[in-house]
C-alpha positions as CSV (number, residue, x, y, z in Angstrom):
1,M,7.8,15.4,13.6
2,K,7.6,18.4,11.3
3,S,4.8,18.1,8.7
4,P,5.6,18.3,5.0
5,P,5.1,21.7,3.4
6,P,1.9,22.4,1.4
7,L,1.6,20.8,-2.0
8,L,0.4,24.0,-3.6
9,P,2.9,26.8,-4.3
10,P,2.1,30.5,-3.9
11,R,-0.6,31.7,-6.2
12,G,0.6,32.3,-9.7
13,E,3.7,30.0,-9.4
14,P,3.7,26.8,-11.4
15,L,4.2,23.5,-9.5
16,P,6.6,21.1,-11.4
17,L,5.6,17.5,-10.9
18,E,7.5,14.3,-11.6
19,R,5.5,12.1,-13.9
20,S,7.9,9.5,-15.4
21,A,7.0,6.5,-13.1
22,T,3.3,7.4,-13.3
23,R,3.4,7.3,-17.1
24,V,5.1,3.9,-17.0
25,L,2.3,2.6,-14.8
26,I,-0.3,4.0,-17.1
27,A,1.4,2.5,-20.1
28,L,1.6,-0.9,-18.4
29,N,-2.1,-0.9,-17.5
30,L,-3.0,0.1,-21.1
31,A,-0.7,-2.6,-22.6
32,F,-2.0,-5.4,-20.4
33,F,-5.6,-4.3,-21.2
34,A,-4.9,-4.2,-24.9
35,Y,-3.3,-7.6,-24.8
36,E,-6.2,-9.1,-23.0
37,Q,-8.7,-7.6,-25.5
38,W,-6.6,-9.0,-28.3
39,L,-6.7,-12.4,-26.8
40,F,-10.5,-12.1,-26.5
41,W,-10.8,-11.5,-30.3
42,V,-8.3,-14.1,-31.3
43,D,-9.4,-16.9,-29.0
44,A,-11.7,-16.6,-25.9
45,S,-10.1,-19.7,-24.4
46,R,-6.7,-18.0,-24.4
47,R,-8.2,-15.1,-22.5
48,H,-9.6,-17.4,-20.0
49,W,-6.2,-19.0,-19.6
50,F,-4.6,-15.6,-19.2
51,E,-7.0,-14.5,-16.5
52,L,-6.8,-17.9,-14.7
53,N,-3.0,-17.4,-14.4
54,Y,-2.7,-13.7,-13.9
55,A,-5.8,-12.5,-12.0
56,L,-5.3,-13.0,-8.2
57,S,-7.1,-15.9,-6.6
58,L,-6.7,-18.2,-3.6
59,E,-6.6,-21.2,-6.0
60,G,-3.9,-19.5,-8.0
61,L,-1.7,-19.0,-4.9
62,R,-2.3,-22.6,-3.9
63,R,-1.0,-23.6,-7.3
64,G,2.2,-21.6,-6.6
65,A,1.3,-18.7,-9.0
66,W,2.8,-16.1,-6.6
67,W,3.3,-13.6,-9.4
68,Q,-0.5,-13.0,-9.3
69,C,0.1,-10.7,-6.3
70,L,1.7,-8.2,-8.8
71,S,0.1,-9.1,-12.2
72,F,-3.5,-8.7,-11.0
73,Q,-2.8,-5.0,-10.4
74,F,-2.5,-4.4,-14.2
75,L,-5.6,-6.3,-15.2
76,H,-9.1,-4.7,-15.4
77,G,-12.7,-5.9,-15.9
78,G,-13.5,-3.5,-18.7
79,W,-13.1,0.0,-20.2
80,I,-14.9,1.8,-17.4
81,H,-12.9,0.0,-14.7
82,L,-9.7,0.8,-16.5
83,G,-10.6,4.4,-17.3
84,M,-11.6,5.3,-13.8
85,N,-8.5,3.8,-12.3
86,L,-6.2,5.6,-14.8
87,L,-7.9,8.9,-14.2
88,L,-7.2,8.5,-10.5
89,L,-3.6,7.4,-11.1
90,N,-3.0,10.3,-13.4
91,S,-4.3,12.7,-10.6
92,L,-2.6,11.1,-7.5
93,G,0.5,9.7,-9.2
94,P,2.5,12.8,-10.0
95,V,1.8,14.4,-6.6
96,M,3.1,11.3,-4.7
97,E,5.9,10.7,-7.2
98,T,7.1,14.2,-6.5
99,T,6.7,13.8,-2.8
100,L,8.5,10.4,-2.5
101,G,10.7,10.2,-5.5
102,R,10.4,7.8,-8.4
103,W,11.5,4.5,-6.7
104,R,9.8,5.1,-3.3
105,F,6.6,6.0,-5.2
106,L,6.7,2.7,-7.1
107,L,7.5,0.8,-3.8
108,L,4.4,2.5,-2.2
109,Y,2.1,1.7,-5.1
110,L,3.2,-1.9,-5.6
111,V,3.4,-2.9,-2.0
112,S,0.0,-1.3,-1.2
113,G,-1.5,-3.2,-4.2
114,T,0.1,-6.4,-3.1
115,L,-1.0,-6.1,0.5
116,G,-4.5,-5.3,-0.7
117,G,-4.6,-8.4,-2.8
118,I,-3.2,-10.6,0.0
119,L,-6.0,-9.3,2.4
120,H,-8.6,-10.2,-0.2
121,V,-7.1,-13.7,-0.6
122,A,-7.1,-14.0,3.2
123,G,-10.8,-13.1,3.1
124,A,-11.4,-15.7,0.4
125,W,-9.7,-18.3,2.6
126,M,-11.9,-17.5,5.7
127,M,-15.1,-16.6,3.8
128,P,-15.1,-18.2,0.4
129,D,-18.7,-17.4,-0.3
130,S,-18.1,-13.7,0.1
131,F,-14.6,-13.2,-1.2
132,G,-13.9,-16.4,-3.2
133,G,-13.7,-14.8,-6.7
134,A,-10.5,-13.7,-8.4
135,V,-9.6,-10.0,-8.1
136,V,-8.2,-7.6,-10.7
137,G,-7.5,-3.9,-10.9
138,A,-5.2,-1.1,-9.8
139,S,-7.6,0.1,-7.1
140,A,-5.6,-1.3,-4.1
141,G,-2.5,0.5,-5.2
142,L,-4.4,3.7,-5.7
143,C,-5.9,3.4,-2.2
144,G,-2.3,3.2,-1.1
145,L,-1.5,6.5,-2.9
146,L,-4.5,8.1,-1.3
147,A,-3.5,6.8,2.1
148,A,0.0,8.3,1.7
149,L,-1.5,11.6,0.5
150,G,-3.7,11.7,3.6
151,A,-0.8,10.8,5.9
152,L,1.9,13.1,4.5
153,H,-0.3,16.1,3.4
154,S,-3.2,15.7,5.8
155,E,-4.2,19.4,5.9
156,E,-4.1,19.9,2.1
157,R,-7.4,20.8,0.6
158,L,-8.5,18.5,-2.3
159,R,-11.1,19.2,-4.9
160,V,-13.5,16.3,-5.2
161,L,-16.8,15.6,-6.9
162,L,-19.4,14.2,-4.5
163,F,-21.5,11.6,-6.4
164,F,-19.3,12.6,-9.4
165,V,-21.4,15.8,-9.7
166,I,-21.2,18.1,-6.7
167,P,-17.8,19.9,-6.4
168,L,-16.4,20.0,-2.8
169,E,-13.1,21.0,-1.2
170,I,-12.1,18.7,1.6
171,R,-8.9,18.1,3.6
172,A,-6.9,15.1,2.5
173,K,-7.2,13.4,5.9
174,F,-10.9,13.4,5.7
175,V,-10.8,11.9,2.2
176,L,-8.6,9.2,3.6
177,L,-10.9,8.6,6.6
178,G,-14.0,8.4,4.3
179,G,-12.2,5.9,2.0
180,I,-11.3,3.6,4.9
181,I,-14.8,3.7,6.4
182,I,-16.4,3.0,3.0
183,S,-14.0,0.1,2.4
184,A,-14.5,-1.4,5.9
185,L,-18.3,-1.2,5.6
186,G,-18.2,-2.7,2.1
187,A,-16.0,-5.6,3.3
188,V,-18.5,-6.3,6.2
189,F,-21.7,-5.8,4.2
190,V,-20.6,-7.3,0.9
191,V,-22.6,-5.8,-2.0
192,G,-21.7,-6.2,-5.7
193,P,-18.4,-7.1,-7.3
194,I,-16.3,-4.3,-5.7
195,A,-13.2,-5.7,-3.9
196,H,-13.6,-3.6,-0.8
197,L,-11.3,-5.9,1.2
198,A,-8.5,-5.3,-1.3
199,H,-9.2,-1.5,-1.0
200,L,-8.9,-1.7,2.7
201,G,-5.7,-3.6,2.5
202,G,-4.4,-1.0,0.1
203,F,-5.2,1.8,2.6
204,I,-3.5,-0.1,5.4
205,G,-0.4,-0.8,3.3
206,G,-0.2,2.7,2.0
207,L,-0.3,4.2,5.5
208,A,2.3,1.8,6.8
209,V,4.7,2.4,3.9
210,A,4.2,6.2,3.9
211,L,4.8,6.5,7.6
212,A,7.9,4.3,7.4
213,L,9.3,6.3,4.6
214,Q,8.6,9.6,6.4
215,R,10.6,8.3,9.4
216,N,13.5,7.1,7.4
217,F,13.9,9.6,4.5
218,R,13.7,13.3,3.9
219,L,10.8,13.6,1.5
220,S,11.0,15.9,-1.6
221,T,7.9,17.9,-0.9
222,R,7.2,21.5,-1.7
């Protein structure tokens, strides 16, 4: 199958990017976070109730709270968690929204996030001591976007900051490979509160959705 054309236009030409769906996702993340912070100041017990019902957990799904598979993607553990995810969404979102179109982009993002959450819950069912806690954050959906970028624009050179300091140019397929390896290792050797299993599920979901879309639709790449 013919590969999509490069993301970058000839030097000196602007690259118009679609951003409407990306802005909606950013606004929703900000709104949920602002509401959660408001609950904290009004009544901490209300915030606990909110997180109990809308963060994703095995116990929640056992109670029939299936909406947690979507709602957890718009909750965050703090300003730093929110800020890092929104920066990545603002970088990846317009590129993939332009590539896929608004609705297929949203499908990719939400399905990847949902599959990432489901994989985390499956881990909690099998190994509750390692994955038993509730999970929040947009990271699984963002991993899906990164997976789609690596699959559809594998040879595109991306500018990344190694250790958030050292600037590097690396092909998208290697960024994807590195993300999968880090997530897999993090899921096996569990360290800290990072939901590596959810990230891995996001990568898997993003690859599956992106390749399915590539087979069935003519993508609007440049």
